[in-house]
C-alpha positions as CSV (number, residue, x, y, z in Angstrom):
1,M,-31.3,-41.8,-26.2
2,T,-29.4,-42.1,-22.9
3,R,-31.5,-42.4,-19.9
4,I,-31.8,-39.6,-17.3
5,D,-31.7,-40.5,-13.6
6,E,-34.5,-39.2,-11.4
7,N,-32.1,-37.3,-9.2
8,D,-30.4,-35.4,-12.4
9,P,-30.3,-31.5,-11.5
10,R,-31.8,-30.9,-14.4
11,L,-35.3,-32.0,-13.6
12,T,-35.3,-29.6,-10.9
13,A,-33.8,-27.0,-13.2
14,Y,-36.7,-27.8,-15.8
15,A,-39.5,-27.9,-13.0
16,L,-38.6,-24.7,-12.1
17,G,-38.7,-23.2,-15.2
18,E,-34.9,-22.8,-15.6
19,L,-34.0,-24.6,-18.5
20,E,-34.3,-23.3,-22.2
21,G,-33.7,-24.3,-25.6
22,D,-32.1,-27.8,-26.2
23,E,-31.5,-28.5,-22.6
24,A,-35.3,-28.1,-21.8
25,K,-36.1,-30.1,-25.1
26,E,-33.5,-33.0,-23.9
27,I,-35.6,-33.3,-20.8
28,E,-39.0,-32.9,-22.5
29,D,-38.0,-35.9,-24.9
30,A,-36.7,-37.8,-21.8
31,I,-39.8,-37.4,-20.1
32,A,-41.9,-38.8,-23.0
33,A,-39.7,-42.0,-22.8
34,Q,-39.5,-42.1,-19.2
35,P,-43.0,-41.4,-17.6
36,E,-41.5,-41.5,-13.8
37,L,-39.6,-38.6,-14.8
38,G,-42.6,-36.7,-15.2
39,R,-43.7,-37.7,-11.9
40,A,-40.3,-36.8,-10.4
41,I,-41.3,-33.3,-11.7
42,E,-44.3,-32.9,-10.6
43,E,-43.2,-33.4,-7.4
44,V,-40.8,-31.0,-7.5
45,R,-43.2,-28.5,-8.3
46,A,-45.8,-29.4,-5.8
47,M,-42.6,-29.1,-3.1
48,S,-41.8,-25.7,-4.5
49,E,-45.6,-24.3,-4.1
50,V,-45.6,-25.6,-0.8
51,L,-42.4,-24.1,0.3
52,S,-43.3,-20.9,-1.6
53,S,-46.5,-20.6,0.4
54,E,-44.8,-21.4,3.7
55,L,-42.2,-18.9,3.3
56,Q,-44.9,-16.1,2.4
57,K,-46.5,-16.8,5.8
58,E,-42.7,-16.1,7.5
59,P,-42.9,-12.2,9.4
60,L,-40.1,-10.4,7.5
61,S,-37.0,-10.0,9.9
62,T,-36.2,-6.6,10.8
63,L,-33.7,-4.9,13.5
64,S,-35.0,-3.9,16.6
65,E,-34.8,-0.3,18.0
66,K,-32.0,-1.4,20.0
67,Q,-30.1,-3.1,17.2
68,R,-30.6,0.1,14.8
69,A,-29.1,2.5,17.8
70,E,-26.3,0.4,18.1
71,L,-25.5,0.5,14.4
72,A,-25.8,4.0,14.5
73,A,-23.4,4.7,17.4
74,A,-20.7,2.3,15.8
75,A,-21.1,3.9,12.6
76,K,-20.5,7.5,14.0
77,G,-17.0,6.4,14.9
78,A,-16.2,4.4,11.5
79,V,-13.4,6.1,9.3
80,P,-14.7,6.7,5.6
81,I,-13.0,4.1,3.4
82,D,-11.4,7.1,1.1
83,R,-9.8,8.5,4.3
84,A,-8.6,5.2,5.5
85,R,-6.8,4.4,2.3
86,R,-5.1,8.0,2.2
87,R,-3.9,7.2,5.8
88,R,-2.7,3.8,5.1
89,G,-0.7,5.4,1.8
90,R,0.6,7.9,4.0
91,T,1.9,5.5,6.3
92,L,3.4,3.0,3.8
93,I,5.4,6.4,2.2
94,A,7.0,7.0,5.8
95,A,7.7,3.7,6.4
96,V,9.6,3.4,2.9
97,S,11.3,6.4,3.5
98,A,12.4,5.4,6.9
99,L,13.6,2.2,5.7
100,A,15.4,4.5,2.8
101,A,17.0,6.6,5.2
102,S,18.1,3.5,7.5
103,L,19.9,1.7,4.3
104,A,21.8,5.1,3.9
105,A,22.6,5.3,7.2
106,V,23.9,2.0,7.2
107,G,25.9,2.4,3.9
108,F,27.4,5.6,4.9
109,Y,28.7,3.8,8.1
110,T,30.1,0.8,6.3
111,V,32.0,2.8,3.8
112,A,33.3,5.0,6.7
113,L,34.7,2.0,8.4
114,H,36.3,0.3,5.4
115,R,38.0,3.7,4.3
116,K,41.4,3.5,5.1
117,P,43.5,6.8,6.1
118,A,45.7,8.2,3.4
119,M,49.6,7.8,4.7
120,D,51.9,10.7,4.1
121,K,54.8,9.4,2.3
122,A,58.0,10.6,3.3
């Protein structure tokens, strides 16, 4: 059996109950062979409990009334996504049409420049 380093991220995953099956069994076998791993896992579990406890004491962040009013005002001027997509599609069609018309005009002009007038034979 290969030794597992105390900094192996699987130990943290095991301590937090995130490992299953063969991976969990491998860590359990390593703990039996390396008692220091068991201590490392207990430290992770203890730190997890401290962090959870401290986070539960924190007040929930909420928006102030002013922030809510600013968001509502900004949302009134927003264009719904469907309308914005339609507008973008129309703009693209117009741009492609203008490009096609320009290319056609340049083509006709080029043909007209290179056309030789028919000469009358006497």
